[in-house]
C-alpha positions as CSV (number, residue, x, y, z in Angstrom):
1,X,111.6,283.7,87.4
2,X,110.8,280.5,85.5
3,X,113.7,278.8,83.2
4,X,114.5,275.5,82.0
5,X,115.6,272.8,84.6
6,X,117.2,270.6,81.7
7,X,119.6,273.3,81.3
8,X,121.2,272.7,84.6
9,X,123.9,270.0,85.3
10,X,123.8,268.8,89.0
11,X,127.7,268.6,90.3
12,X,127.5,265.2,92.2
13,X,130.6,266.5,94.2
14,X,131.3,263.3,96.7
15,X,133.6,260.9,96.7
16,X,130.5,258.4,98.4
17,X,129.0,256.4,95.4
18,X,125.8,255.4,97.6
19,X,125.3,259.5,98.2
20,X,126.1,260.2,94.6
21,X,123.4,257.6,93.1
22,X,121.5,259.0,96.5
23,X,121.5,262.3,94.9
24,X,120.7,261.0,91.5
25,X,117.4,259.2,92.6
26,X,115.8,262.5,94.5
27,X,116.7,264.8,91.7
28,X,115.8,263.0,88.7
29,X,112.7,264.0,88.0
30,X,113.7,267.7,88.3
31,X,116.7,267.4,86.1
32,X,118.4,265.2,83.9
33,X,122.0,265.3,83.8
34,X,124.6,265.2,86.3
35,X,128.1,265.9,86.6
36,X,130.7,263.0,87.6
37,X,134.4,264.8,88.8
38,X,137.5,263.6,89.7
39,X,136.6,262.8,93.4
40,X,133.3,260.2,92.6
41,X,135.1,259.0,89.5
42,X,138.3,258.0,91.1
43,X,136.7,256.9,94.3
44,X,134.1,254.6,91.9
45,X,135.3,253.9,88.7
46,X,133.8,254.0,85.7
47,X,131.1,251.9,86.4
48,X,129.4,255.4,87.9
49,X,128.3,256.5,84.5
50,X,126.3,253.3,83.8
51,X,124.7,253.2,87.6
52,X,123.3,257.2,86.7
53,X,122.5,256.4,83.1
54,X,120.3,253.4,84.4
55,X,118.2,255.9,86.4
56,X,117.1,257.3,83.1
57,X,120.0,260.8,83.5
58,X,122.9,261.4,81.7
59,X,126.6,262.3,82.8
60,X,128.3,265.2,82.0
61,X,132.1,263.5,82.6
62,X,134.3,266.6,84.0
63,X,137.9,264.7,83.9
64,X,139.9,267.7,82.4
65,X,142.0,265.9,80.5
66,X,145.3,267.4,79.8
67,X,148.6,265.5,78.9
68,X,150.7,264.8,75.9
69,X,147.9,264.7,72.5
70,X,148.7,260.4,72.1
71,X,147.9,259.5,75.8
72,X,145.0,262.2,75.8
73,X,143.8,260.5,72.6
74,X,143.7,257.3,75.0
75,X,141.8,258.4,77.6
76,X,139.5,260.1,74.9
77,X,139.0,256.8,73.7
78,X,138.1,255.3,77.1
79,X,135.7,258.1,78.1
80,X,133.6,257.8,74.7
81,X,132.8,253.9,76.0
82,X,131.5,254.8,79.3
83,X,128.2,256.1,77.9
84,X,128.8,259.6,79.3
85,X,126.6,262.3,77.3
86,X,129.3,264.8,77.6
87,X,133.1,265.1,78.9
88,X,135.9,267.5,78.7
89,X,139.6,267.7,77.8
90,X,141.7,271.2,79.0
91,X,141.8,273.7,75.4
92,X,145.4,274.9,77.1
93,X,147.0,271.6,75.9
94,X,147.3,273.0,72.5
95,X,146.2,272.7,69.0
96,X,147.4,269.1,68.5
97,X,146.1,267.4,71.8
98,X,142.7,268.9,70.9
99,X,142.5,267.3,67.2
100,X,143.9,264.3,68.1
101,X,141.3,263.9,71.0
102,X,138.4,265.2,68.4
103,X,140.0,262.5,65.9
104,X,139.8,259.7,68.9
105,X,136.1,260.4,69.3
106,X,134.8,260.1,66.0
107,X,136.9,256.7,65.4
108,X,136.4,255.0,68.7
109,X,132.1,255.9,68.0
110,X,132.2,254.6,64.5
111,X,133.6,251.4,65.9
112,X,131.1,251.1,68.0
113,X,128.5,251.9,66.0
114,X,129.1,249.2,64.2
115,X,128.6,246.5,67.4
116,X,125.4,248.1,67.9
117,X,122.4,245.7,68.6
118,X,119.9,245.7,65.8
119,X,117.1,248.0,66.5
120,X,119.3,249.9,69.0
121,X,120.2,253.3,67.8
122,X,122.5,255.4,70.1
123,X,121.5,259.4,70.8
124,X,122.4,262.2,68.5
125,X,124.8,264.7,69.7
126,X,122.3,267.9,69.6
127,X,122.7,270.2,72.5
128,X,118.8,269.9,72.6
129,X,119.1,266.6,74.1
130,X,117.9,267.0,77.7
131,X,115.1,264.6,77.5
132,X,114.3,262.6,80.7
133,X,114.1,258.8,80.6
134,X,112.2,256.3,81.9
135,X,114.8,254.6,84.5
136,X,116.9,251.0,82.5
137,X,115.7,252.7,79.4
138,X,118.5,255.0,78.6
139,X,120.6,254.0,75.5
140,X,124.0,254.5,76.5
141,X,125.6,254.4,73.1
142,X,126.4,257.4,72.1
143,X,128.5,259.9,70.4
144,X,129.3,262.3,73.3
145,X,130.0,266.0,73.3
146,X,133.7,266.7,73.4
147,X,134.1,270.2,75.2
148,X,137.3,271.8,75.8
149,X,137.9,273.7,79.2
150,X,138.8,277.5,79.0
151,X,139.6,279.3,82.0
152,X,139.4,277.6,85.6
153,X,136.4,279.6,87.6
154,X,138.9,279.8,90.2
155,X,141.5,282.2,88.6
156,X,141.1,285.4,88.0
157,X,143.8,287.8,86.2
158,X,146.5,287.8,88.8
159,X,146.9,284.1,88.8
160,X,147.4,284.0,85.1
161,X,149.9,286.5,85.4
162,X,151.6,284.0,88.1
163,X,152.0,281.5,85.8
164,X,153.2,283.7,82.8
165,X,150.3,284.2,80.7
166,X,149.7,288.2,80.2
167,X,145.9,287.9,78.6
168,X,143.2,288.7,81.0
169,X,141.0,285.7,81.8
170,X,138.0,287.1,79.2
171,X,141.0,287.4,76.4
172,X,142.8,284.2,76.8
173,X,138.8,282.3,77.4
174,X,138.2,283.7,74.2
175,X,141.2,283.0,72.8
176,X,140.9,279.0,73.8
177,X,137.3,279.1,72.8
178,X,138.4,280.1,69.3
179,X,141.0,277.7,69.0
180,X,139.0,274.7,70.0
181,X,136.1,275.5,67.3
182,X,138.7,275.1,65.0
183,X,139.8,271.7,66.2
184,X,136.6,270.6,65.8
185,X,135.3,270.2,69.3
186,X,131.5,271.0,70.2
187,X,132.0,273.2,73.1
188,X,133.8,275.1,75.9
189,X,133.8,275.7,79.5
190,X,133.7,279.0,80.3
191,X,132.9,281.5,83.4
192,X,129.3,283.6,83.2
193,X,131.9,286.5,82.0
194,X,132.9,285.1,79.4
195,X,129.7,283.9,77.8
196,X,128.5,287.2,75.6
197,X,132.2,287.5,74.7
198,X,132.6,283.9,73.5
199,X,129.0,283.9,71.7
200,X,130.2,287.2,69.3
201,X,133.2,286.0,68.5
202,X,132.1,282.4,67.5
203,X,128.3,282.3,67.3
204,X,126.0,280.2,68.2
205,X,126.5,276.4,66.8
206,X,128.6,275.8,69.8
207,X,128.1,275.2,73.0
208,X,128.5,277.0,76.3
209,X,128.8,274.7,79.8
210,X,128.9,277.3,82.7
211,X,130.4,276.9,86.0
212,X,131.3,279.4,88.5
213,X,127.3,279.6,88.8
214,X,125.7,280.4,91.9
215,X,121.6,281.8,93.0
216,X,121.7,285.1,94.5
217,X,121.2,283.5,97.6
218,X,124.3,281.2,97.9
219,X,128.0,281.9,98.9
220,X,130.5,282.1,96.0
221,X,132.8,279.7,98.2
222,X,136.2,279.4,95.9
223,X,134.6,281.0,92.5
224,X,136.3,284.3,91.8
225,X,133.7,284.8,88.3
226,X,130.8,284.2,89.0
227,X,126.9,285.0,87.6
228,X,123.7,283.9,89.1
229,X,121.4,281.0,87.0
230,X,119.6,283.4,85.1
231,X,122.1,285.8,84.5
232,X,124.0,283.1,83.2
233,X,121.2,281.7,80.9
234,X,120.4,285.3,79.7
235,X,124.1,285.5,78.8
236,X,124.0,282.6,76.1
237,X,125.1,279.5,78.6
238,X,123.7,276.2,77.1
239,X,124.1,274.1,80.2
240,X,125.0,275.6,84.0
241,X,126.7,273.4,86.4
242,X,125.5,273.7,89.8
243,X,126.6,271.7,92.9
244,X,126.8,272.6,96.7
245,X,124.0,275.0,97.0
246,X,121.9,272.1,95.9
247,X,123.8,268.9,96.9
248,X,124.8,270.2,100.7
249,X,121.1,271.9,100.8
250,X,119.2,270.6,103.7
251,X,116.4,270.1,101.5
252,X,118.0,269.5,97.3
253,X,114.4,269.5,96.2
254,X,113.6,272.7,98.0
255,X,117.1,274.3,96.3
256,X,116.1,273.2,93.0
257,X,112.8,274.7,92.9
258,X,114.3,278.4,93.9
259,X,117.5,278.7,91.8
260,X,116.0,281.0,89.8
261,X,114.5,282.4,93.2
262,X,116.0,286.4,93.4
263,X,115.2,286.3,97.3
């Protein structure tokens, strides 16, 4: 089964900067976007974003900001300046937190625009940006996409009940996605099980990034609400995030090539 590899985001879930960059160099001609999460970011700092950009690739900065509105707005200003293609906040932080985050990213980007060198325009913000760039030629002055995490893929209905949330994971994810849309965010992070419902509630002009994706030949690990890559894309995901099935494979290139395999 053939699918667009540019819709795959590879998760660099390692604290080792060199290992992460080696994976980027190995896979960059197959995929163009890599996820930097808390482990790698806390180990290396924001410079890792530029180093991945310098390899001609893009970064989804997966730090899931969740704090009081003023603190998140400050974090958003800093994240906007890193050169990341996309980053996220927690929708459960509430309306005001998301509103201030959106305001912060727009204001910071406008200020950055004024300092761009002549002839060096920024990238756009379309979700169709998945284009490979020659190493060292990726413009890192850009308006990132800002998306909101709905319900973590490691949670199920019982986990929500344990924290006094009476809605199902599906209903909670849809409700938070609608709130994120109202606040002007570009999209959400949602499990494969909620993609169709979010699309039905919000429509097409909204980015859905989907973790909890496992090829049919890979173990689910700590993910509870999963689908195969093909199923997630067919359900309406714009991007799917895959980590260990590729990065922990004996041959990551071979693993990429068989992501959509039914075997």
